[in-house]
DRENTIFI-760213 format. One line per field, with one value per residue (C-alpha): x, y, z; residue in three letters; residue number from 1. Coordinates in nm, 3 decimals. Example, Ala and Ser with C-alpha at 12.3 -4.5 7.8 and 13.67 -1.06 7.14 Angstrom:
% residues 2
c1	1.230|1.367
c2	-0.450|-0.106
c3	0.780|0.714
r	ALA|SER
k	1|2
% end
This chain:
% residues 282
c1	0.000|0.154|0.244|-0.012|0.114|0.146|-0.140|-0.042|-0.016|-0.229|0.076|0.150|-0.211|-0.217|0.114|-0.053|-0.241|0.060|0.197|0.541|0.711|0.580|0.712|1.049|1.058|0.994|1.262|1.508|1.435|1.459|1.768|2.077|2.284|2.057|2.242|2.122|2.038|1.821|1.638|1.579|1.452|1.212|1.115|1.206|1.148|1.467|1.652|1.538|1.526|1.865|2.004|1.856|1.547|1.187|0.974|0.635|0.348|0.311|0.685|0.679|0.370|0.528|0.854|0.663|0.426|0.696|0.445|0.547|0.430|0.396|0.295|0.404|0.237|0.386|0.389|0.718|0.942|0.736|1.032|0.967|1.333|1.440|1.176|1.308|1.660|1.536|1.354|1.665|1.886|1.628|1.633|2.014|2.058|1.796|1.825|2.184|2.283|2.006|2.043|1.865|1.841|1.754|1.637|1.608|1.526|1.872|2.230|2.213|1.904|2.066|2.364|2.151|1.931|2.230|2.467|2.223|1.982|2.122|2.484|2.395|2.149|2.391|2.676|2.443|2.350|2.557|2.756|2.503|2.638|3.004|3.080|3.279|3.294|3.156|3.159|2.988|2.672|2.693|2.727|2.831|2.804|2.989|2.667|2.662|2.394|2.439|2.263|2.317|2.181|2.132|1.999|1.721|1.888|1.741|2.083|2.238|1.948|1.906|2.233|2.091|1.891|1.780|1.673|1.537|1.405|1.358|1.304|1.185|1.235|1.023|0.833|0.580|0.868|1.019|0.945|0.679|0.912|1.177|0.920|0.817|1.184|1.266|0.964|1.086|1.399|1.173|1.013|1.252|1.358|0.999|1.147|0.964|0.886|0.857|0.759|0.762|0.670|0.480|0.215|0.310|-0.023|-0.274|-0.031|0.222|0.244|0.252|-0.079|-0.232|-0.117|-0.247|-0.588|-0.643|-0.368|-0.603|-0.535|-0.177|-0.057|-0.040|-0.117|0.015|-0.079|0.093|-0.008|0.151|-0.096|0.028|0.384|0.456|0.757|0.549|0.356|0.019|0.189|0.439|0.162|-0.033|0.273|0.325|-0.039|-0.007|0.323|0.241|-0.127|-0.394|-0.335|0.036|0.002|-0.249|-0.022|0.303|0.172|-0.161|-0.091|-0.361|-0.312|-0.391|-0.439|-0.149|-0.174|-0.033|-0.290|-0.556|-0.813|-0.765|-0.757|-1.097|-1.270|-1.128|-1.225|-1.582|-1.614|-1.502|-1.735|-2.039|-2.319|-2.273|-1.918|-1.722|-1.413|-1.079|-0.964|-0.604
c2	0.000|0.331|0.581|0.864|1.206|1.451|1.692|2.051|2.280|2.591|2.802|2.595|2.623|2.999|3.040|2.916|3.247|3.463|3.698|3.620|3.898|3.762|3.414|3.560|3.761|3.451|3.259|3.541|3.543|3.163|3.119|3.021|3.249|3.552|3.879|4.176|4.345|4.048|4.074|4.449|4.393|4.128|4.316|4.689|4.700|4.494|4.828|4.870|4.521|4.417|4.719|4.591|4.814|4.696|4.890|5.008|4.887|5.226|5.235|4.890|4.982|5.301|5.127|4.862|5.106|5.356|5.609|5.883|6.182|6.142|6.376|6.225|6.407|6.283|6.379|6.424|6.122|5.898|5.784|5.997|6.092|5.728|5.639|5.908|5.768|5.415|5.532|5.719|5.413|5.186|5.410|5.426|5.050|4.924|5.187|5.248|5.601|5.754|6.108|6.153|6.503|6.565|6.922|7.068|7.420|7.476|7.354|7.204|7.003|6.888|6.759|6.585|6.413|6.291|6.204|6.074|5.896|5.817|5.742|5.562|5.338|5.276|5.170|4.956|4.743|4.441|4.506|4.595|4.825|4.926|5.280|5.497|5.829|5.984|6.350|6.551|6.588|6.331|5.962|5.809|5.437|5.226|5.166|5.538|5.643|5.957|6.091|6.463|6.657|7.033|7.326|7.549|7.766|7.827|7.913|7.589|7.370|7.495|7.339|6.986|6.807|6.454|6.395|6.044|6.116|6.452|6.440|6.762|6.743|6.962|7.053|7.278|7.513|7.519|7.840|7.828|7.991|7.725|7.448|7.595|7.618|7.253|7.085|7.129|6.924|6.616|6.683|6.508|6.229|6.166|6.155|6.090|6.347|6.277|6.567|6.492|6.722|6.800|7.071|7.438|7.614|7.654|7.810|7.729|7.489|7.176|7.260|7.354|7.026|6.823|6.990|7.054|6.892|6.640|6.280|6.345|6.294|5.984|6.114|5.930|6.059|5.908|6.019|5.953|5.682|5.476|5.466|5.172|5.355|5.643|5.568|5.715|5.845|6.046|6.192|6.293|6.477|6.651|6.759|6.915|7.087|7.215|7.295|7.139|7.351|7.278|6.922|6.843|6.995|6.832|6.485|6.442|6.631|6.898|7.206|7.488|7.852|8.085|8.299|8.614|8.642|8.914|8.659|8.286|8.082|7.918|8.253|8.398|8.088|8.096|8.468|8.430|8.134|8.314|8.413|8.770|8.794|9.069|8.957|9.081|9.420|9.313
c3	0.000|-0.102|0.168|0.173|0.078|0.368|0.415|0.325|0.623|0.653|0.564|0.255|0.145|0.194|0.008|-0.310|-0.320|-0.241|-0.507|-0.643|-0.448|-0.116|-0.191|-0.290|0.032|0.243|0.053|0.120|0.492|0.528|0.313|0.515|0.289|0.330|0.380|0.585|0.256|0.159|0.491|0.450|0.097|0.225|0.542|0.545|0.922|0.948|0.927|1.287|1.430|1.288|1.476|1.802|1.798|1.821|1.572|1.687|1.464|1.294|1.217|1.057|0.856|0.724|0.634|0.440|0.266|0.165|0.021|-0.222|-0.018|0.359|0.639|0.970|1.259|1.586|1.949|2.132|2.182|1.955|1.744|1.437|1.383|1.416|1.158|0.924|0.963|0.890|0.576|0.461|0.507|0.346|0.037|0.033|0.073|-0.171|-0.445|-0.556|-0.659|-0.447|-0.313|0.019|0.167|0.531|0.587|0.939|1.065|1.222|1.189|1.539|1.449|1.124|1.318|1.579|1.321|1.123|1.408|1.669|1.436|1.090|1.183|1.504|1.319|1.032|1.262|1.477|1.176|1.070|0.749|0.481|0.209|0.247|0.359|0.120|0.303|0.622|0.728|1.001|0.791|0.511|0.440|0.108|0.031|-0.223|-0.415|-0.504|-0.256|-0.046|0.262|0.324|0.622|0.580|0.784|0.652|0.387|0.044|-0.100|0.026|-0.083|-0.439|-0.552|-0.527|-0.796|-0.872|-0.513|-0.448|-0.098|0.072|0.448|0.614|0.990|1.222|0.908|1.082|1.163|0.813|0.623|0.350|0.096|0.152|0.112|-0.222|-0.323|-0.251|-0.409|-0.771|-0.701|-0.689|-1.028|-1.267|-1.031|-0.915|-0.569|-0.244|0.024|0.397|0.623|0.995|1.279|1.593|1.539|1.562|1.561|1.280|1.036|0.769|0.480|0.698|0.865|0.528|0.372|0.667|0.668|0.298|0.094|-0.064|-0.159|-0.269|0.089|0.306|0.657|0.963|1.311|1.614|1.963|2.301|2.398|2.101|2.233|2.468|2.614|2.756|3.073|3.177|3.492|3.288|3.073|3.383|3.514|3.179|3.160|3.505|3.424|3.074|3.090|2.870|2.560|2.516|2.642|2.368|2.104|2.214|2.297|2.117|1.794|1.819|1.602|1.845|1.747|1.823|2.136|1.976|1.697|1.722|1.599|1.614|1.295|1.344|1.407|1.085|0.887|1.021|0.950|0.590|0.539|0.684|0.441|0.323|0.452|0.282|0.087|0.223|0.092|0.047
r	UNK|UNK|UNK|UNK|UNK|UNK|UNK|UNK|UNK|UNK|UNK|UNK|UNK|UNK|UNK|UNK|UNK|UNK|UNK|UNK|UNK|UNK|UNK|UNK|UNK|UNK|UNK|UNK|UNK|UNK|UNK|UNK|UNK|UNK|UNK|UNK|UNK|UNK|UNK|UNK|UNK|UNK|UNK|UNK|UNK|UNK|UNK|UNK|UNK|UNK|UNK|UNK|UNK|UNK|UNK|UNK|UNK|UNK|UNK|UNK|UNK|UNK|UNK|UNK|UNK|UNK|UNK|UNK|UNK|UNK|UNK|UNK|UNK|UNK|UNK|UNK|UNK|UNK|UNK|UNK|UNK|UNK|UNK|UNK|UNK|UNK|UNK|UNK|UNK|UNK|UNK|UNK|UNK|UNK|UNK|UNK|UNK|UNK|UNK|UNK|UNK|UNK|UNK|UNK|UNK|UNK|UNK|UNK|UNK|UNK|UNK|UNK|UNK|UNK|UNK|UNK|UNK|UNK|UNK|UNK|UNK|UNK|UNK|UNK|UNK|UNK|UNK|UNK|UNK|UNK|UNK|UNK|UNK|UNK|UNK|UNK|UNK|UNK|UNK|UNK|UNK|UNK|UNK|UNK|UNK|UNK|UNK|UNK|UNK|UNK|UNK|UNK|UNK|UNK|UNK|UNK|UNK|UNK|UNK|UNK|UNK|UNK|UNK|UNK|UNK|UNK|UNK|UNK|UNK|UNK|UNK|UNK|UNK|UNK|UNK|UNK|UNK|UNK|UNK|UNK|UNK|UNK|UNK|UNK|UNK|UNK|UNK|UNK|UNK|UNK|UNK|UNK|UNK|UNK|UNK|UNK|UNK|UNK|UNK|UNK|UNK|UNK|UNK|UNK|UNK|UNK|UNK|UNK|UNK|UNK|UNK|UNK|UNK|UNK|UNK|UNK|UNK|UNK|UNK|UNK|UNK|UNK|UNK|UNK|UNK|UNK|UNK|UNK|UNK|UNK|UNK|UNK|UNK|UNK|UNK|UNK|UNK|UNK|UNK|UNK|UNK|UNK|UNK|UNK|UNK|UNK|UNK|UNK|UNK|UNK|UNK|UNK|UNK|UNK|UNK|UNK|UNK|UNK|UNK|UNK|UNK|UNK|UNK|UNK|UNK|UNK|UNK|UNK|UNK|UNK|UNK|UNK|UNK|UNK|UNK|UNK|UNK|UNK|UNK|UNK|UNK|UNK
k	1|2|3|4|5|6|7|8|9|10|11|12|13|14|15|16|17|18|19|20|21|22|23|24|25|26|27|28|29|30|31|32|33|34|35|36|37|38|39|40|41|42|43|44|45|46|47|48|49|50|51|52|53|54|55|56|57|58|59|60|61|62|63|64|65|66|67|68|69|70|71|72|73|74|75|76|77|78|79|80|81|82|83|84|85|86|87|88|89|90|91|92|93|94|95|96|97|98|99|100|101|102|103|104|105|106|107|108|109|110|111|112|113|114|115|116|117|118|119|120|121|122|123|124|125|126|127|128|129|130|131|132|133|134|135|136|137|138|139|140|141|142|143|144|145|146|147|148|149|150|151|152|153|154|155|156|157|158|159|160|161|162|163|164|165|166|167|168|169|170|171|172|173|174|175|176|177|178|179|180|181|182|183|184|185|186|187|188|189|190|191|192|193|194|195|196|197|198|199|200|201|202|203|204|205|206|207|208|209|210|211|212|213|214|215|216|217|218|219|220|221|222|223|224|225|226|227|228|229|230|231|232|233|234|235|236|237|238|239|240|241|242|243|244|245|246|247|248|249|250|251|252|253|254|255|256|257|258|259|260|261|262|263|264|265|266|267|268|269|270|271|272|273|274|275|276|277|278|279|280|281|282
% end
């Protein structure tokens, strides 16, 4: 009597419906000869976990989705800068000859983002793509990819073209004119744009894009209660120390009207939308 064939497992049965890329990804992960680059290609969140970090669910989702235009609205200490560094390295590793620009409001912030996030993550990873050159604000790999961190300066930014990924850190504090100046550098390369920030009042291009930028943007909002590293006790202390208004902005991503405005943003918007409202003179 012939030996009966083994019954397919649930995983084997489900794999029959998998697309080719998913099967290739699983093969790459299970292969005994898989490199770190193979793992990152199969699971982009490996940029974090191979460096000893545990990605939060929203971080893993964003690394896998890799959308073209992303607004990342995060409370303080949510891991947004680490996520930006992971996305920058993912782009540099998997797409040779990429140019990744990291734009921050100040030179100090540029240095902190690059040194404390990008370089620290790069050196924490097992050998992935060999390093060619490293400076205080740039990283160049042997596959031709470059990561350059810059402070907010229209003159310094305009010299770059063919950008594969533009990361705007603390985007709500980046000047509108500079934002308009950097967008064209993505036109020919069809590069990606990631803008990450906490709110900074109901003003500026970041707020406008979040509220009325249409379907062109992928919007990701991450609040303090989604972060497993922040305790309810800490948040209670912060609420007491900061007051409700600033607490909601810094930890729960609320766009609050500015204190120094003669009329708050919502009052102006309601007045202009009211029936019979006079158009502005200027």
